[in-house]
C-alpha positions in Angstrom: 0.0 0.0 0.0 1.3 3.4 -0.9 1.7 5.9 2.0 1.2 9.5 1.0 2.6 12.5 3.0 0.2 14.1 5.4 0.5 17.4 3.6 -1.3 16.0 0.6 -4.0 14.0 2.5 -6.6 16.8 2.4 -6.0 17.3 -1.3 -6.4 13.6 -2.0 -9.6 12.8 0.0 -13.3 13.0 -1.1 -14.4 13.7 -4.7 -16.1 10.8 -6.2 -14.3 11.5 -9.5 -10.9 11.4 -7.8 -11.7 8.3 -6.0 -12.7 6.6 -9.2 -9.5 7.6 -10.8 -7.5 6.5 -7.7 -9.2 3.1 -7.7 -8.3 2.7 -11.4 -4.7 3.5 -10.7 -4.5 1.1 -7.7 -6.0 -1.6 -9.9 -3.4 -1.0 -12.5 -0.5 -1.1 -10.0 -1.7 -4.1 -8.0 -3.0 -6.3 -10.8 -1.2 -7.7 -13.9 0.0 -5.0 -16.2 -1.8 -6.6 -19.2 -5.4 -6.1 -18.3 -6.2 -5.9 -22.0 -4.7 -9.4 -22.7 -7.2 -11.0 -20.2 -10.0 -10.2 -22.6 -10.8 -8.3 -25.7 -11.2 -4.6 -24.6 -13.3 -2.6 -26.9 -12.2 0.8 -28.2 -14.9 2.5 -26.0 -13.5 0.9 -22.9 -9.9 2.0 -23.8 -11.1 5.6 -24.3 -12.8 5.6 -20.9 -9.6 4.2 -19.2 -7.5 6.9 -20.9 -9.8 9.7 -19.6 -9.8 8.2 -16.1 -6.0 8.0 -16.1 -5.7 11.6 -17.1 -8.1 12.7 -14.4 -6.1 10.8 -11.8 -2.9 12.3 -13.0 -4.2 15.7 -12.3 -5.2 14.9 -8.7 -2.4 12.4 -7.7 0.3 13.9 -5.6 2.8 11.2 -6.2 5.1 12.0 -9.2 5.8 8.3 -9.7 2.1 7.5 -10.1 1.5 10.4 -12.4 4.4 9.3 -14.6 3.1 5.8 -14.8 -0.4 6.9 -15.6 0.9 9.2 -18.4 3.0 6.3 -19.9 0.0 3.9 -19.9 -2.2 6.6 -21.5 0.4 7.2 -24.3 0.6 3.5 -25.2 -2.6 2.4 -26.9 -3.9 -1.0 -25.9 -3.3 -3.7 -28.4 -6.0 -6.2 -29.3 -4.7 -9.7 -28.6 -4.3 -11.9 -31.7 -7.0 -14.5 -32.2 -6.0 -18.1 -31.6 -4.9 -20.0 -34.7 -7.9 -22.4 -34.2 -10.3 -19.4 -34.5 -8.7 -17.8 -37.5 -11.0 -17.1 -40.3 -11.2 -20.0 -42.8 -11.9 -19.6 -46.4 -15.5 -20.6 -47.5 -15.9 -24.2 -48.4 -16.4 -24.9 -52.0 -16.8 -28.1 -54.1 -13.6 -29.3 -55.5 -13.5 -29.2 -59.3 -14.4 -32.5 -61.0 -11.5 -33.5 -63.2 -12.3 -34.4 -66.8 -11.2 -37.8 -67.9 -8.0 -37.7 -69.7 -8.1 -38.6 -73.4 -6.2 -41.7 -74.4 -2.6 -41.1 -75.5 -3.3 -42.3 -78.9 -6.1 -39.8 -79.4 -4.6 -36.9 -77.4 -2.0 -36.1 -80.1 -4.2 -36.8 -83.0 -5.9 -34.0 -85.0 -9.5 -33.2 -84.1 -10.9 -34.8 -87.3 -9.0 -38.0 -86.6 -10.2 -38.1 -83.0 -13.8 -37.6 -84.1 -13.4 -40.4 -86.7 -11.9 -42.7 -84.1 -14.6 -42.0 -81.5 -17.5 -42.2 -84.0 -19.6 -45.4 -83.7 -18.5 -48.1 -85.9 -21.0 -49.6 -88.3 -22.0 -53.1 -87.4 -20.2 -55.7 -89.4 -22.6 -57.9 -91.2 -22.1 -61.6 -91.0 -20.9 -63.2 -94.2 -23.7 -64.9 -96.0 -22.7 -68.4 -97.1 -22.9 -68.7 -100.8 -25.2 -71.5 -101.8 -23.4 -74.5 -103.3 -23.4 -74.8 -107.1 -26.0 -77.5 -107.9 -24.0 -78.2 -111.1 -20.9 -79.1 -109.2 -20.7 -82.9 -108.7 -24.1 -83.4 -110.2 -25.6 -86.9 -109.9 -27.8 -89.1 -112.1 -30.6 -88.7 -109.6 -30.5 -84.9 -110.1 -30.4 -85.2 -113.9 -33.2 -87.9 -114.2 -35.4 -87.4 -111.1 -38.5 -89.0 -112.7 -36.7 -91.8 -114.4 -36.5 -92.6 -118.1 -39.6 -93.1 -120.3 -39.6 -95.4 -123.2 -36.6 -96.2 -125.5 -33.6 -93.9 -125.7 -31.7 -92.6 -128.7 -28.0 -91.5 -128.7 -25.7 -89.8 -131.2 -22.2 -88.2 -131.4 -22.6 -84.5 -131.1 -20.9 -82.1 -133.6 -18.9 -79.0 -132.4 -22.0 -76.9 -133.2 -24.3 -79.1 -131.2 -21.9 -79.1 -128.3 -21.6 -75.4 -128.4 -25.4 -75.0 -128.4 -25.7 -77.5 -125.5 -23.2 -75.5 -123.5 -25.1 -72.3 -124.1 -28.3 -74.0 -122.8 -26.5 -75.2 -119.6 -25.0 -71.8 -118.9 -28.2 -69.9 -119.3 -30.0 -72.3 -116.9 -27.1 -72.0 -114.5 -27.2 -68.2 -114.5 -30.9 -68.2 -113.8 -30.3 -70.4 -110.8 -32.3 -73.3 -112.2 -31.6 -76.9 -111.3 -29.6 -79.2 -113.7 -32.8 -81.0 -114.6 -34.1 -77.8 -116.3 -31.1 -77.9 -118.6 -31.7 -81.6 -119.3 -35.3 -80.8 -120.3 -34.2 -77.9 -122.6 -31.5 -80.0 -124.4 -33.9 -82.9 -124.9 -36.5 -80.5 -126.3 -33.9 -78.9 -128.6 -32.8 -82.3 -129.8 -36.3 -83.2 -130.8 -37.1 -79.8 -132.4 -33.9 -79.1 -134.3 -31.3 -81.8 -133.4 -29.5 -79.0 -131.4 -29.0 -76.8 -134.5 -29.8 -73.2 -134.8 -32.4 -72.9 -137.5 -31.9 -69.5 -139.2 -34.3 -70.3 -142.0 -38.0 -70.7 -141.0 -39.5 -74.2 -141.1 -43.1 -75.2 -140.6 -44.5 -71.7 -141.2 -42.3 -69.3 -139.3 -40.6 -71.6 -136.7 -36.9 -70.6 -136.0 -34.0 -71.3 -133.7 -33.1 -74.3 -131.5 -36.7 -74.8 -130.2 -38.7 -73.9 -133.4 -40.2 -70.9 -131.7 -42.5 -68.8 -133.8 -42.4 -65.0 -134.0 -46.1 -65.0 -134.8 -46.9 -66.8 -131.5 -45.2 -64.1 -129.4 -41.9 -65.8 -128.7 -39.8 -62.9 -130.0 -38.5 -61.5 -133.3 -36.8 -63.6 -135.9 -33.4 -62.1 -134.9 -34.0 -62.8 -131.3 -35.1 -66.4 -131.8 -32.0 -67.2 -133.9 -29.9 -66.2 -130.9 -29.3 -69.4 -128.9 -29.0 -67.6 -125.6 -32.2 -65.6 -126.1 -34.1 -68.7 -127.4 -33.0 -70.7 -124.4 -34.1 -67.9 -122.0 -37.5 -67.8 -123.6 -38.0 -71.5 -123.3 -36.9 -71.6 -119.6 -39.3 -68.7 -118.8 -42.2 -70.6 -120.4 -41.1 -73.8 -118.5 -41.3 -72.1 -115.1 -44.6 -70.5 -116.1 -46.5 -73.5 -117.5 -44.7 -76.3 -115.6 -43.7 -74.7 -112.2 -43.4 -78.3 -110.7 -41.1 -79.5 -113.5 -38.6 -80.8 -111.0 -40.9 -83.7 -110.1 -42.5 -84.2 -113.5 -41.5 -86.7 -116.3 -39.4 -84.9 -118.9 -41.9 -85.2 -121.7 -44.7 -83.8 -119.7 -42.7 -80.7 -118.7 -41.6 -80.2 -122.4 -45.1 -80.6 -123.7 -46.5 -78.0 -121.3 -44.1 -75.6 -122.9 -44.1 -76.6 -126.6 -47.6 -77.9 -127.1 -46.5 -80.4 -129.7 -48.6 -82.9 -131.6 -46.2 -85.7 -130.5 -45.8 -85.1 -126.7 -44.0 -88.2 -125.8 -41.4 -87.8 -128.5 -39.2 -85.6 -126.2 -38.7 -88.6 -123.8 -36.4 -90.5 -126.1 -33.6 -87.9 -125.8 -33.6 -87.7 -122.0 -30.6 -90.0 -121.3 -28.6 -88.3 -124.1 -29.4 -84.9 -122.7 -28.5 -85.9 -119.1 -25.1 -87.2 -120.2 -24.3 -84.0 -122.1 -25.3 -81.9 -119.1 -23.1 -84.0 -116.8 -20.1 -83.7 -119.1 -20.6 -79.9 -119.5 -21.0 -79.4 -115.7 -17.7 -81.3 -115.2 -15.9 -78.9 -117.5 -16.3 -80.8 -120.8 
């Protein structure tokens, strides 16, 4: 406790204002020097303390107390730093979603190449098995499905006859018709013209391998004397008038097409025609 001289006692007594200032000074001397560090002192409280210190300095008789009060008033109180745990943190934000990296092979490629590489690929169509050629390895059952009818005639074909027979087989093959259709056509041509191309009309206006008549709508004279055209006209009539020719006797299928006065005459050439077709199909 500070003892003041008696001469100053009267000057220091009463006055509520001076007592408040003295109380403040005693609190500063007796307590810790860092009142401010015990809690956050507001600017208004700091200003009040400064004015109280100044008032006490005017009334205090002790030079040491006055000097201390003046020093405290001149030094502004500092706000204590906030603890690190209470420091302001930046607002939370969603992390950016990374984009998937492009494959190395596409990253360095030009844009057009990348677009082409990433474009959907067209579906690959399964290979369709090509049907087997019915003329390859043809058998007697395919060439004579209904069996032979009556007696058979044979002959040795000339080069012209072989050539016309080959034309008939190739036309039937291109149309996708069975070998039996070629047998029917060759047997019919053997009966009508002995496999020779008739360029001069016989029996009125009959022409070609099958004695087809322009007046009956088979075609013009120049068309009917073309073996390939004449064969095609005959096979078209065969599928139209004898659609079940594959199971019919040869002479019946030929008669449905030709309308001959001697229908069974076509049957005698069936075996000869079958042998020629087999030889041609084998590459002969």
